[in-house]
C-alpha positions as CSV (number, residue, x, y, z in Angstrom):
1,X,-15.9,31.2,111.3
2,X,-14.9,33.8,108.5
3,X,-17.2,34.1,105.6
4,X,-16.0,34.1,102.3
5,X,-18.3,36.5,100.0
6,X,-18.2,36.3,96.3
7,X,-17.2,39.6,94.7
8,X,-20.5,40.2,93.1
9,X,-22.0,40.4,96.4
10,X,-19.6,42.8,97.6
11,X,-19.8,45.1,94.9
12,X,-23.6,44.9,95.8
13,X,-23.5,45.8,98.7
14,X,-20.6,48.8,98.3
15,X,-22.7,50.0,95.8
16,X,-25.7,50.2,98.1
17,X,-23.6,52.2,100.3
18,X,-22.5,54.4,97.3
19,X,-26.2,55.2,96.3
20,X,-27.2,56.6,99.6
21,X,-30.6,55.6,99.6
22,X,-30.0,53.6,103.1
23,X,-28.1,54.1,106.2
24,X,-25.3,52.0,107.1
25,X,-27.3,50.4,109.7
26,X,-30.2,49.7,107.0
27,X,-27.3,47.8,105.1
28,X,-26.1,46.0,107.8
29,X,-29.4,44.8,108.5
30,X,-30.3,44.2,105.0
31,X,-27.0,42.1,104.1
32,X,-26.1,40.6,107.3
33,X,-22.6,42.1,107.6
34,X,-20.7,44.3,109.5
35,X,-19.8,47.9,109.7
36,X,-16.0,47.4,109.6
37,X,-16.3,45.0,106.8
38,X,-18.6,47.5,104.8
39,X,-16.1,50.0,105.2
40,X,-13.4,47.8,104.1
41,X,-15.0,46.9,101.1
42,X,-15.7,50.5,100.1
43,X,-12.3,51.5,100.7
44,X,-10.9,48.7,98.4
45,X,-13.8,49.3,95.7
46,X,-12.8,52.9,95.9
47,X,-9.0,52.5,96.0
48,X,-9.2,50.3,92.4
49,X,-12.0,52.1,90.6
50,X,-9.9,53.7,88.5
51,X,-8.5,50.0,87.2
52,X,-12.0,49.5,85.6
53,X,-11.1,52.0,83.0
54,X,-7.5,49.7,82.0
55,X,-9.3,47.2,81.1
56,X,-11.0,46.4,77.5
57,X,-14.2,46.8,77.3
58,X,-16.3,43.8,79.0
59,X,-12.8,42.4,80.3
60,X,-11.8,42.5,84.0
61,X,-8.4,43.1,85.0
62,X,-7.9,39.0,85.6
63,X,-8.9,38.6,82.0
64,X,-6.3,40.7,80.5
65,X,-3.7,39.4,82.9
66,X,-4.7,35.6,81.9
67,X,-4.5,37.0,78.3
68,X,-1.3,38.0,78.8
69,X,0.1,34.7,80.2
70,X,-1.3,33.1,77.7
71,X,0.4,34.8,74.9
72,X,3.9,34.3,77.1
73,X,2.9,30.6,77.4
74,X,2.7,30.7,73.4
75,X,5.7,32.9,72.9
76,X,7.9,30.6,75.4
77,X,6.5,27.1,73.6
78,X,7.5,28.3,70.1
79,X,11.0,29.4,71.6
80,X,11.3,25.8,73.1
81,X,10.0,24.5,70.2
82,X,12.7,25.7,68.2
83,X,15.2,25.4,69.9
84,X,14.3,21.8,70.8
85,X,14.3,21.3,66.9
86,X,17.8,23.1,66.8
87,X,19.4,20.9,69.2
88,X,18.3,17.7,67.3
89,X,19.7,18.8,64.5
90,X,23.0,19.2,66.1
91,X,22.7,15.7,68.0
92,X,22.3,14.1,64.3
93,X,25.3,15.9,62.8
94,X,27.5,15.0,65.8
95,X,26.5,11.3,65.3
96,X,27.5,11.1,61.7
97,X,30.8,12.6,62.6
C-alpha cells in the first residue's frame, strides 16, 4: 500500500538531506523512507525552490492562488448581480408595454 506523507514531513526529510550531516543510509533509517522516494522529493524540492520567492511573505503559492480565485469569484458575483438587475428591469419594462 502506498503511504501518503505530509508536505512538512517531506520538507523535513529533504532539508536533512541538504544539510549533509547524515548519510543517505542514515536518513533512510531515521525516517523509514526509501532511497528512491528521498531522491524524488529532493528533486521536486529543488525544482520548485524558486517559487518560494514568488509568494508574498508568509504565504504559500497555494494561498496566493486561492486569493486570486476568491477575487475572481467576487468579480463574477458583481457582474452576475449587475446583469440580473438589468434583466429584471427589462422584464418590468416589457410587462408594462
